[in-house]
PDB file as gemmi writes it, atoms N, CA and C in Angstrom:
CRYST1    1.000    1.000    1.000  90.00  90.00  90.00 P 1                      
ATOM      1  N   MET A   1     283.741 104.184 -41.500  1.00  0.00           N  
ATOM      2  CA  MET A   1     283.541 104.397 -40.008  1.00  0.00           C  
ATOM      3  C   MET A   1     283.731 105.809 -39.877  1.00  0.00           C  
ATOM      4  N   SER A   2     282.692 106.452 -38.733  1.00  0.00           N  
ATOM      5  CA  SER A   2     283.143 107.833 -38.809  1.00  0.00           C  
ATOM      6  C   SER A   2     283.718 108.155 -37.277  1.00  0.00           C  
ATOM      7  N   PHE A   3     284.266 108.846 -36.856  1.00  0.00           N  
ATOM      8  CA  PHE A   3     284.623 109.172 -35.788  1.00  0.00           C  
ATOM      9  C   PHE A   3     284.002 110.006 -34.643  1.00  0.00           C  
ATOM     10  N   TYR A   4     283.000 110.675 -35.708  1.00  0.00           N  
ATOM     11  CA  TYR A   4     281.758 111.695 -34.988  1.00  0.00           C  
ATOM     12  C   TYR A   4     280.504 111.215 -35.605  1.00  0.00           C  
ATOM     13  N   LYS A   5     279.514 111.646 -34.683  1.00  0.00           N  
ATOM     14  CA  LYS A   5     278.069 111.512 -35.406  1.00  0.00           C  
ATOM     15  C   LYS A   5     277.937 112.451 -36.195  1.00  0.00           C  
ATOM     16  N   LYS A   6     278.249 113.914 -36.022  1.00  0.00           N  
ATOM     17  CA  LYS A   6     278.062 114.773 -36.520  1.00  0.00           C  
ATOM     18  C   LYS A   6     279.207 115.743 -36.761  1.00  0.00           C  
ATOM     19  N   HIS A   7     279.523 116.389 -37.966  1.00  0.00           N  
ATOM     20  CA  HIS A   7     280.586 117.366 -37.762  1.00  0.00           C  
ATOM     21  C   HIS A   7     280.623 118.433 -38.606  1.00  0.00           C  
ATOM     22  N   VAL A   8     280.447 119.732 -37.954  1.00  0.00           N  
ATOM     23  CA  VAL A   8     280.009 121.003 -38.431  1.00  0.00           C  
ATOM     24  C   VAL A   8     281.360 121.707 -38.904  1.00  0.00           C  
ATOM     25  N   PHE A   9     281.072 122.256 -40.238  1.00  0.00           N  
ATOM     26  CA  PHE A   9     282.296 123.426 -40.471  1.00  0.00           C  
ATOM     27  C   PHE A   9     281.833 124.524 -40.808  1.00  0.00           C  
ATOM     28  N   ILE A  10     282.207 125.301 -40.194  1.00  0.00           N  
ATOM     29  CA  ILE A  10     281.838 126.871 -39.973  1.00  0.00           C  
ATOM     30  C   ILE A  10     283.015 127.616 -40.982  1.00  0.00           C  
ATOM     31  N   CYS A  11     282.354 128.579 -41.994  1.00  0.00           N  
ATOM     32  CA  CYS A  11     283.435 128.799 -42.802  1.00  0.00           C  
ATOM     33  C   CYS A  11     283.859 130.264 -41.780  1.00  0.00           C  
ATOM     34  N   THR A  12     285.415 130.609 -42.047  1.00  0.00           N  
ATOM     35  CA  THR A  12     285.714 131.654 -41.302  1.00  0.00           C  
ATOM     36  C   THR A  12     286.758 132.634 -42.110  1.00  0.00           C  
ATOM     37  N   ASN A  13     286.533 132.382 -43.506  1.00  0.00           N  
ATOM     38  CA  ASN A  13     287.515 132.644 -44.985  1.00  0.00           C  
ATOM     39  C   ASN A  13     287.399 133.981 -44.753  1.00  0.00           C  
ATOM     40  N   LYS A  14     288.219 134.878 -44.797  1.00  0.00           N  
ATOM     41  CA  LYS A  14     288.798 135.937 -45.194  1.00  0.00           C  
ATOM     42  C   LYS A  14     289.441 136.300 -46.291  1.00  0.00           C  
ATOM     43  N   ARG A  15     288.651 136.879 -47.330  1.00  0.00           N  
ATOM     44  CA  ARG A  15     289.287 137.381 -48.729  1.00  0.00           C  
ATOM     45  C   ARG A  15     290.123 138.403 -48.683  1.00  0.00           C  
ATOM     46  N   GLN A  16     291.303 138.384 -49.133  1.00  0.00           N  
ATOM     47  CA  GLN A  16     292.120 139.186 -49.154  1.00  0.00           C  
ATOM     48  C   GLN A  16     291.629 140.512 -50.500  1.00  0.00           C  
ATOM     49  N   ASP A  17     291.004 140.020 -51.351  1.00  0.00           N  
ATOM     50  CA  ASP A  17     290.647 141.197 -52.381  1.00  0.00           C  
ATOM     51  C   ASP A  17     289.875 141.973 -52.293  1.00  0.00           C  
ATOM     52  N   GLY A  18     289.226 141.841 -50.905  1.00  0.00           N  
ATOM     53  CA  GLY A  18     287.850 142.551 -50.658  1.00  0.00           C  
ATOM     54  C   GLY A  18     286.250 141.936 -51.111  1.00  0.00           C  
ATOM     55  N   THR A  19     286.540 141.160 -51.726  1.00  0.00           N  
ATOM     56  CA  THR A  19     285.196 140.595 -52.293  1.00  0.00           C  
ATOM     57  C   THR A  19     284.449 139.972 -51.102  1.00  0.00           C  
ATOM     58  N   PRO A  20     282.903 139.749 -51.157  1.00  0.00           N  
ATOM     59  CA  PRO A  20     282.221 139.407 -49.714  1.00  0.00           C  
ATOM     60  C   PRO A  20     282.998 137.988 -49.343  1.00  0.00           C  
ATOM     61  N   CYS A  21     282.893 137.863 -48.051  1.00  0.00           N  
ATOM     62  CA  CYS A  21     283.141 136.557 -47.315  1.00  0.00           C  
ATOM     63  C   CYS A  21     282.408 136.379 -46.163  1.00  0.00           C  
ATOM     64  N   CYS A  22     282.658 135.039 -45.367  1.00  0.00           N  
ATOM     65  CA  CYS A  22     282.113 134.464 -44.528  1.00  0.00           C  
ATOM     66  C   CYS A  22     282.705 135.706 -43.111  1.00  0.00           C  
ATOM     67  N   GLN A  23     283.718 135.891 -43.133  1.00  0.00           N  
ATOM     68  CA  GLN A  23     284.399 136.418 -42.028  1.00  0.00           C  
ATOM     69  C   GLN A  23     283.709 138.263 -41.988  1.00  0.00           C  
ATOM     70  N   ASP A  24     283.542 138.353 -42.823  1.00  0.00           N  
ATOM     71  CA  ASP A  24     282.526 139.952 -42.767  1.00  0.00           C  
ATOM     72  C   ASP A  24     281.943 139.805 -41.750  1.00  0.00           C  
ATOM     73  N   HIS A  25     281.124 138.683 -41.734  1.00  0.00           N  
ATOM     74  CA  HIS A  25     280.170 138.456 -40.366  1.00  0.00           C  
ATOM     75  C   HIS A  25     280.853 138.397 -39.028  1.00  0.00           C  
ATOM     76  N   ASP A  26     281.823 138.348 -38.934  1.00  0.00           N  
ATOM     77  CA  ASP A  26     282.553 137.780 -37.714  1.00  0.00           C  
ATOM     78  C   ASP A  26     282.533 136.555 -37.203  1.00  0.00           C  
ATOM     79  N   THR A  27     282.629 135.518 -38.237  1.00  0.00           N  
ATOM     80  CA  THR A  27     282.027 134.099 -37.931  1.00  0.00           C  
ATOM     81  C   THR A  27     283.514 133.179 -37.110  1.00  0.00           C  
ATOM     82  N   GLN A  28     284.346 134.133 -36.957  1.00  0.00           N  
ATOM     83  CA  GLN A  28     285.540 133.617 -36.078  1.00  0.00           C  
ATOM     84  C   GLN A  28     284.720 133.500 -34.521  1.00  0.00           C  
ATOM     85  N   ALA A  29     284.161 134.831 -34.136  1.00  0.00           N  
ATOM     86  CA  ALA A  29     283.392 134.960 -32.824  1.00  0.00           C  
ATOM     87  C   ALA A  29     282.172 133.647 -32.844  1.00  0.00           C  
ATOM     88  N   MET A  30     281.552 133.861 -33.687  1.00  0.00           N  
ATOM     89  CA  MET A  30     280.385 132.928 -34.109  1.00  0.00           C  
ATOM     90  C   MET A  30     280.793 131.418 -34.015  1.00  0.00           C  
ATOM     91  N   PHE A  31     281.980 131.038 -34.686  1.00  0.00           N  
ATOM     92  CA  PHE A  31     282.494 129.742 -34.555  1.00  0.00           C  
ATOM     93  C   PHE A  31     282.874 129.307 -32.934  1.00  0.00           C  
ATOM     94  N   LYS A  32     283.425 130.495 -31.925  1.00  0.00           N  
ATOM     95  CA  LYS A  32     283.747 129.921 -31.104  1.00  0.00           C  
ATOM     96  C   LYS A  32     282.667 130.167 -30.026  1.00  0.00           C  
ATOM     97  N   GLN A  33     281.604 130.846 -30.009  1.00  0.00           N  
ATOM     98  CA  GLN A  33     280.376 130.366 -29.283  1.00  0.00           C  
ATOM     99  C   GLN A  33     280.044 129.455 -29.511  1.00  0.00           C  
ATOM    100  N   MET A  34     279.315 128.975 -30.768  1.00  0.00           N  
ATOM    101  CA  MET A  34     278.958 127.514 -31.052  1.00  0.00           C  
ATOM    102  C   MET A  34     279.924 126.307 -30.443  1.00  0.00           C  
ATOM    103  N   LYS A  35     280.906 126.179 -30.584  1.00  0.00           N  
ATOM    104  CA  LYS A  35     281.637 125.237 -29.656  1.00  0.00           C  
ATOM    105  C   LYS A  35     281.928 125.425 -28.574  1.00  0.00           C  
ATOM    106  N   GLU A  36     281.579 126.745 -27.794  1.00  0.00           N  
ATOM    107  CA  GLU A  36     281.742 126.775 -26.187  1.00  0.00           C  
ATOM    108  C   GLU A  36     280.314 126.052 -25.876  1.00  0.00           C  
ATOM    109  N   ARG A  37     279.196 126.527 -26.617  1.00  0.00           N  
ATOM    110  CA  ARG A  37     277.971 126.068 -26.099  1.00  0.00           C  
ATOM    111  C   ARG A  37     278.117 124.410 -26.509  1.00  0.00           C  
ATOM    112  N   ALA A  38     278.360 123.787 -27.569  1.00  0.00           N  
ATOM    113  CA  ALA A  38     278.064 122.437 -27.777  1.00  0.00           C  
ATOM    114  C   ALA A  38     279.058 122.070 -26.736  1.00  0.00           C  
ATOM    115  N   LYS A  39     280.555 122.830 -26.270  1.00  0.00           N  
ATOM    116  CA  LYS A  39     281.137 122.099 -25.041  1.00  0.00           C  
ATOM    117  C   LYS A  39     280.414 121.800 -23.502  1.00  0.00           C  
ATOM    118  N   SER A  40     279.971 123.343 -23.595  1.00  0.00           N  
ATOM    119  CA  SER A  40     279.076 122.978 -21.977  1.00  0.00           C  
ATOM    120  C   SER A  40     277.724 122.173 -22.080  1.00  0.00           C  
ATOM    121  N   GLN A  41     277.420 121.512 -23.167  1.00  0.00           N  
ATOM    122  CA  GLN A  41     276.462 120.811 -23.236  1.00  0.00           C  
ATOM    123  C   GLN A  41     277.018 119.139 -23.288  1.00  0.00           C  
ATOM    124  N   GLY A  42     278.284 118.987 -23.226  1.00  0.00           N  
ATOM    125  CA  GLY A  42     278.838 118.077 -23.353  1.00  0.00           C  
ATOM    126  C   GLY A  42     278.672 117.177 -24.734  1.00  0.00           C  
ATOM    127  N   LEU A  43     278.781 117.789 -25.661  1.00  0.00           N  
ATOM    128  CA  LEU A  43     278.194 117.154 -27.063  1.00  0.00           C  
ATOM    129  C   LEU A  43     279.337 117.372 -27.430  1.00  0.00           C  
ATOM    130  N   LEU A  44     280.694 117.316 -27.446  1.00  0.00           N  
ATOM    131  CA  LEU A  44     281.734 117.052 -28.302  1.00  0.00           C  
ATOM    132  C   LEU A  44     282.630 116.223 -27.484  1.00  0.00           C  
ATOM    133  N   GLY A  45     283.334 115.546 -29.178  1.00  0.00           N  
ATOM    134  CA  GLY A  45     284.044 114.233 -28.391  1.00  0.00           C  
ATOM    135  C   GLY A  45     284.100 113.309 -29.635  1.00  0.00           C  
ATOM    136  N   VAL A  46     284.597 112.296 -29.667  1.00  0.00           N  
ATOM    137  CA  VAL A  46     284.701 111.012 -30.409  1.00  0.00           C  
ATOM    138  C   VAL A  46     283.171 110.470 -29.916  1.00  0.00           C  
ATOM    139  N   ASN A  47     282.618 109.969 -31.078  1.00  0.00           N  
ATOM    140  CA  ASN A  47     281.409 109.199 -31.407  1.00  0.00           C  
ATOM    141  C   ASN A  47     280.440 110.384 -30.801  1.00  0.00           C  
ATOM    142  N   LYS A  48     280.632 111.620 -30.950  1.00  0.00           N  
ATOM    143  CA  LYS A  48     279.939 112.671 -30.565  1.00  0.00           C  
ATOM    144  C   LYS A  48     280.015 113.859 -31.671  1.00  0.00           C  
ATOM    145  N   VAL A  49     280.255 114.941 -31.509  1.00  0.00           N  
ATOM    146  CA  VAL A  49     280.111 116.114 -32.452  1.00  0.00           C  
ATOM    147  C   VAL A  49     281.684 116.882 -32.339  1.00  0.00           C  
ATOM    148  N   ARG A  50     281.750 117.100 -33.813  1.00  0.00           N  
ATOM    149  CA  ARG A  50     283.138 117.957 -33.864  1.00  0.00           C  
ATOM    150  C   ARG A  50     282.802 119.271 -34.739  1.00  0.00           C  
ATOM    151  N   ILE A  51     283.372 120.365 -34.256  1.00  0.00           N  
ATOM    152  CA  ILE A  51     282.780 121.592 -34.606  1.00  0.00           C  
ATOM    153  C   ILE A  51     283.958 122.409 -35.218  1.00  0.00           C  
ATOM    154  N   ASN A  52     284.056 122.633 -36.569  1.00  0.00           N  
ATOM    155  CA  ASN A  52     285.526 123.179 -36.792  1.00  0.00           C  
ATOM    156  C   ASN A  52     285.373 124.274 -37.496  1.00  0.00           C  
ATOM    157  N   LYS A  53     286.543 125.306 -37.663  1.00  0.00           N  
ATOM    158  CA  LYS A  53     286.722 126.221 -38.789  1.00  0.00           C  
ATOM    159  C   LYS A  53     286.696 125.533 -40.032  1.00  0.00           C  
ATOM    160  N   SER A  54     286.582 126.126 -41.111  1.00  0.00           N  
ATOM    161  CA  SER A  54     286.674 125.595 -42.607  1.00  0.00           C  
ATOM    162  C   SER A  54     287.258 126.990 -43.324  1.00  0.00           C  
ATOM    163  N   GLY A  55     287.783 126.766 -44.278  1.00  0.00           N  
ATOM    164  CA  GLY A  55     288.066 128.068 -45.053  1.00  0.00           C  
ATOM    165  C   GLY A  55     286.965 127.793 -46.183  1.00  0.00           C  
ATOM    166  N   CYS A  56     287.157 128.639 -47.498  1.00  0.00           N  
ATOM    167  CA  CYS A  56     286.357 128.799 -48.076  1.00  0.00           C  
ATOM    168  C   CYS A  56     285.454 127.970 -48.537  1.00  0.00           C  
ATOM    169  N   LEU A  57     283.981 127.757 -48.266  1.00  0.00           N  
ATOM    170  CA  LEU A  57     282.792 126.735 -48.936  1.00  0.00           C  
ATOM    171  C   LEU A  57     282.206 127.205 -49.977  1.00  0.00           C  
ATOM    172  N   GLY A  58     282.621 128.146 -50.792  1.00  0.00           N  
ATOM    173  CA  GLY A  58     282.315 128.775 -51.992  1.00  0.00           C  
ATOM    174  C   GLY A  58     280.847 129.257 -52.280  1.00  0.00           C  
ATOM    175  N   LEU A  59     280.057 129.520 -50.961  1.00  0.00           N  
ATOM    176  CA  LEU A  59     279.144 130.284 -51.140  1.00  0.00           C  
ATOM    177  C   LEU A  59     279.154 131.666 -50.438  1.00  0.00           C  
ATOM    178  N   CYS A  60     280.240 132.578 -50.859  1.00  0.00           N  
ATOM    179  CA  CYS A  60     280.517 133.613 -50.098  1.00  0.00           C  
ATOM    180  C   CYS A  60     279.238 134.407 -50.150  1.00  0.00           C  
ATOM    181  N   GLY A  61     278.473 134.500 -51.333  1.00  0.00           N  
ATOM    182  CA  GLY A  61     277.341 135.405 -51.534  1.00  0.00           C  
ATOM    183  C   GLY A  61     276.324 135.013 -50.544  1.00  0.00           C  
ATOM    184  N   LEU A  62     276.053 134.069 -49.982  1.00  0.00           N  
ATOM    185  CA  LEU A  62     275.156 133.512 -49.205  1.00  0.00           C  
ATOM    186  C   LEU A  62     275.650 134.123 -47.929  1.00  0.00           C  
ATOM    187  N   GLY A  63     276.678 133.954 -47.403  1.00  0.00           N  
ATOM    188  CA  GLY A  63     277.601 133.873 -45.969  1.00  0.00           C  
ATOM    189  C   GLY A  63     276.705 134.596 -45.277  1.00  0.00           C  
ATOM    190  N   PRO A  64     277.061 134.323 -43.974  1.00  0.00           N  
ATOM    191  CA  PRO A  64     277.878 132.981 -43.591  1.00  0.00           C  
ATOM    192  C   PRO A  64     277.293 131.789 -43.480  1.00  0.00           C  
ATOM    193  N   VAL A  65     278.047 131.076 -43.727  1.00  0.00           N  
ATOM    194  CA  VAL A  65     277.614 129.567 -44.126  1.00  0.00           C  
ATOM    195  C   VAL A  65     278.341 128.817 -43.254  1.00  0.00           C  
ATOM    196  N   LEU A  66     277.239 127.523 -43.210  1.00  0.00           N  
ATOM    197  CA  LEU A  66     278.380 126.288 -42.464  1.00  0.00           C  
ATOM    198  C   LEU A  66     277.415 125.249 -42.813  1.00  0.00           C  
ATOM    199  N   VAL A  67     278.164 124.039 -42.782  1.00  0.00           N  
ATOM    200  CA  VAL A  67     277.688 122.772 -43.391  1.00  0.00           C  
ATOM    201  C   VAL A  67     277.727 121.407 -42.173  1.00  0.00           C  
ATOM    202  N   VAL A  68     276.565 120.796 -42.091  1.00  0.00           N  
ATOM    203  CA  VAL A  68     276.686 119.651 -41.137  1.00  0.00           C  
ATOM    204  C   VAL A  68     276.849 118.482 -41.770  1.00  0.00           C  
ATOM    205  N   TYR A  69     277.600 117.657 -41.726  1.00  0.00           N  
ATOM    206  CA  TYR A  69     277.738 116.229 -42.307  1.00  0.00           C  
ATOM    207  C   TYR A  69     277.878 115.265 -40.896  1.00  0.00           C  
ATOM    208  N   PRO A  70     277.321 114.049 -41.344  1.00  0.00           N  
ATOM    209  CA  PRO A  70     276.945 113.407 -42.297  1.00  0.00           C  
ATOM    210  C   PRO A  70     275.532 114.018 -43.170  1.00  0.00           C  
ATOM    211  N   ASP A  71     274.781 114.571 -42.540  1.00  0.00           N  
ATOM    212  CA  ASP A  71     273.490 114.950 -42.455  1.00  0.00           C  
ATOM    213  C   ASP A  71     273.863 115.969 -44.387  1.00  0.00           C  
ATOM    214  N   ASN A  72     274.582 116.539 -44.622  1.00  0.00           N  
ATOM    215  CA  ASN A  72     274.945 117.266 -45.677  1.00  0.00           C  
ATOM    216  C   ASN A  72     273.560 118.324 -45.821  1.00  0.00           C  
ATOM    217  N   VAL A  73     273.571 119.283 -44.736  1.00  0.00           N  
ATOM    218  CA  VAL A  73     272.848 120.091 -44.468  1.00  0.00           C  
ATOM    219  C   VAL A  73     273.458 121.405 -44.169  1.00  0.00           C  
ATOM    220  N   TRP A  74     273.355 122.185 -45.565  1.00  0.00           N  
ATOM    221  CA  TRP A  74     273.884 123.707 -45.468  1.00  0.00           C  
ATOM    222  C   TRP A  74     273.191 124.563 -45.192  1.00  0.00           C  
ATOM    223  N   TYR A  75     273.546 125.463 -44.249  1.00  0.00           N  
ATOM    224  CA  TYR A  75     273.015 126.566 -43.392  1.00  0.00           C  
ATOM    225  C   TYR A  75     273.148 127.998 -43.608  1.00  0.00           C  
ATOM    226  N   GLN A  76     272.546 129.104 -43.670  1.00  0.00           N  
ATOM    227  CA  GLN A  76     273.169 130.487 -43.760  1.00  0.00           C  
ATOM    228  C   GLN A  76     272.659 130.834 -42.673  1.00  0.00           C  
ATOM    229  N   PHE A  77     273.268 131.742 -41.753  1.00  0.00           N  
ATOM    230  CA  PHE A  77     272.991 131.982 -40.497  1.00  0.00           C  
ATOM    231  C   PHE A  77     273.338 133.618 -40.204  1.00  0.00           C  
ATOM    232  N   LYS A  78     272.584 134.342 -39.469  1.00  0.00           N  
ATOM    233  CA  LYS A  78     273.048 135.948 -39.357  1.00  0.00           C  
ATOM    234  C   LYS A  78     273.461 136.164 -37.895  1.00  0.00           C  
ATOM    235  N   SER A  79     272.804 135.301 -36.716  1.00  0.00           N  
ATOM    236  CA  SER A  79     272.921 135.882 -35.645  1.00  0.00           C  
ATOM    237  C   SER A  79     273.549 134.681 -34.410  1.00  0.00           C  
ATOM    238  N   SER A  80     273.640 134.465 -33.483  1.00  0.00           N  
ATOM    239  CA  SER A  80     273.855 133.728 -32.527  1.00  0.00           C  
ATOM    240  C   SER A  80     272.347 133.065 -31.846  1.00  0.00           C  
ATOM    241  N   GLU A  81     271.618 133.620 -32.236  1.00  0.00           N  
ATOM    242  CA  GLU A  81     270.293 133.119 -32.083  1.00  0.00           C  
ATOM    243  C   GLU A  81     270.050 131.682 -33.437  1.00  0.00           C  
ATOM    244  N   ASP A  82     270.359 131.919 -34.312  1.00  0.00           N  
ATOM    245  CA  ASP A  82     270.380 130.995 -35.167  1.00  0.00           C  
ATOM    246  C   ASP A  82     271.296 129.875 -35.059  1.00  0.00           C  
ATOM    247  N   LEU A  83     272.260 130.166 -34.501  1.00  0.00           N  
ATOM    248  CA  LEU A  83     273.628 128.930 -34.423  1.00  0.00           C  
ATOM    249  C   LEU A  83     272.800 128.107 -33.367  1.00  0.00           C  
ATOM    250  N   ASP A  84     272.288 128.607 -31.868  1.00  0.00           N  
ATOM    251  CA  ASP A  84     271.831 127.905 -31.164  1.00  0.00           C  
ATOM    252  C   ASP A  84     270.607 127.333 -31.798  1.00  0.00           C  
ATOM    253  N   GLU A  85     269.753 127.603 -32.490  1.00  0.00           N  
ATOM    254  CA  GLU A  85     268.867 126.857 -33.166  1.00  0.00           C  
ATOM    255  C   GLU A  85     269.413 125.908 -33.710  1.00  0.00           C  
ATOM    256  N   ILE A  86     270.558 125.926 -34.712  1.00  0.00           N  
ATOM    257  CA  ILE A  86     270.660 124.975 -35.310  1.00  0.00           C  
ATOM    258  C   ILE A  86     271.676 123.894 -34.488  1.00  0.00           C  
ATOM    259  N   LEU A  87     272.259 124.237 -33.322  1.00  0.00           N  
ATOM    260  CA  LEU A  87     272.916 123.527 -32.781  1.00  0.00           C  
ATOM    261  C   LEU A  87     271.859 122.295 -31.706  1.00  0.00           C  
ATOM    262  N   GLU A  88     270.369 123.526 -31.296  1.00  0.00           N  
ATOM    263  CA  GLU A  88     269.803 122.241 -30.557  1.00  0.00           C  
ATOM    264  C   GLU A  88     268.610 121.358 -31.504  1.00  0.00           C  
ATOM    265  N   LYS A  89     268.319 121.817 -32.443  1.00  0.00           N  
ATOM    266  CA  LYS A  89     267.726 121.390 -33.340  1.00  0.00           C  
ATOM    267  C   LYS A  89     268.333 120.190 -34.694  1.00  0.00           C  
ATOM    268  N   GLN A  90     269.226 120.738 -35.196  1.00  0.00           N  
ATOM    269  CA  GLN A  90     269.841 120.109 -36.074  1.00  0.00           C  
ATOM    270  C   GLN A  90     270.735 118.683 -35.443  1.00  0.00           C  
ATOM    271  N   ILE A  91     271.792 119.362 -34.213  1.00  0.00           N  
ATOM    272  CA  ILE A  91     272.641 118.441 -34.000  1.00  0.00           C  
ATOM    273  C   ILE A  91     272.133 117.893 -32.716  1.00  0.00           C  
ATOM    274  N   ILE A  92     271.382 118.366 -32.104  1.00  0.00           N  
ATOM    275  CA  ILE A  92     270.607 117.321 -31.042  1.00  0.00           C  
ATOM    276  C   ILE A  92     269.431 116.596 -31.252  1.00  0.00           C  
ATOM    277  N   ASN A  93     268.602 116.967 -31.818  1.00  0.00           N  
ATOM    278  CA  ASN A  93     267.406 116.682 -32.081  1.00  0.00           C  
ATOM    279  C   ASN A  93     267.434 115.759 -33.508  1.00  0.00           C  
ATOM    280  N   GLY A  94     268.097 116.474 -34.519  1.00  0.00           N  
ATOM    281  CA  GLY A  94     268.048 115.682 -36.130  1.00  0.00           C  
ATOM    282  C   GLY A  94     267.176 116.366 -36.844  1.00  0.00           C  
ATOM    283  N   GLU A  95     266.568 117.485 -36.314  1.00  0.00           N  
ATOM    284  CA  GLU A  95     265.459 118.164 -37.251  1.00  0.00           C  
ATOM    285  C   GLU A  95     266.479 119.444 -37.710  1.00  0.00           C  
ATOM    286  N   ILE A  96     265.881 118.902 -39.076  1.00  0.00           N  
ATOM    287  CA  ILE A  96     266.434 120.447 -40.302  1.00  0.00           C  
ATOM    288  C   ILE A  96     265.548 121.930 -39.665  1.00  0.00           C  
ATOM    289  N   VAL A  97     266.588 122.956 -39.783  1.00  0.00           N  
ATOM    290  CA  VAL A  97     265.914 124.032 -39.484  1.00  0.00           C  
ATOM    291  C   VAL A  97     266.002 125.105 -40.966  1.00  0.00           C  
ATOM    292  N   GLU A  98     264.514 124.598 -41.270  1.00  0.00           N  
ATOM    293  CA  GLU A  98     264.443 124.838 -43.136  1.00  0.00           C  
ATOM    294  C   GLU A  98     264.579 126.000 -43.419  1.00  0.00           C  
ATOM    295  N   ARG A  99     264.206 127.084 -42.593  1.00  0.00           N  
ATOM    296  CA  ARG A  99     264.352 128.637 -42.670  1.00  0.00           C  
ATOM    297  C   ARG A  99     265.463 128.890 -42.849  1.00  0.00           C  
ATOM    298  N   LEU A 100     266.503 128.788 -42.706  1.00  0.00           N  
ATOM    299  CA  LEU A 100     267.921 128.821 -42.501  1.00  0.00           C  
ATOM    300  C   LEU A 100     268.699 128.016 -43.617  1.00  0.00           C  
ATOM    301  N   THR A 101     267.972 127.040 -44.154  1.00  0.00           N  
ATOM    302  CA  THR A 101     268.776 125.901 -45.039  1.00  0.00           C  
ATOM    303  C   THR A 101     269.127 126.766 -46.609  1.00  0.00           C  
ATOM    304  N   ILE A 102     270.099 126.553 -47.246  1.00  0.00           N  
ATOM    305  CA  ILE A 102     270.671 126.874 -48.345  1.00  0.00           C  
ATOM    306  C   ILE A 102     269.984 125.822 -49.682  1.00  0.00           C  
TER     307      ILE A 102                                                      
END                                                                             
């Protein structure tokens, strides 16, 4: 049994050795934006949606990345508009945003 209908993990990892990582794309700010938009739409909470920061998801070369569970859909995103589209289509409507999938 799950506490959340959807669980989003956004990589905010910063590699110390200088190799490419998701945080090179300011994913901390993008995480905050997505969480605030979800909250303003009443999407967050038990039996709803949870949006978390994550450490490295192992796809740094494709970054920035996020994954939506239990759907097991992996996305590469570049902008706040991409996150808005994922939120509306995947999280709210259950539609995969094919152009952003990995």
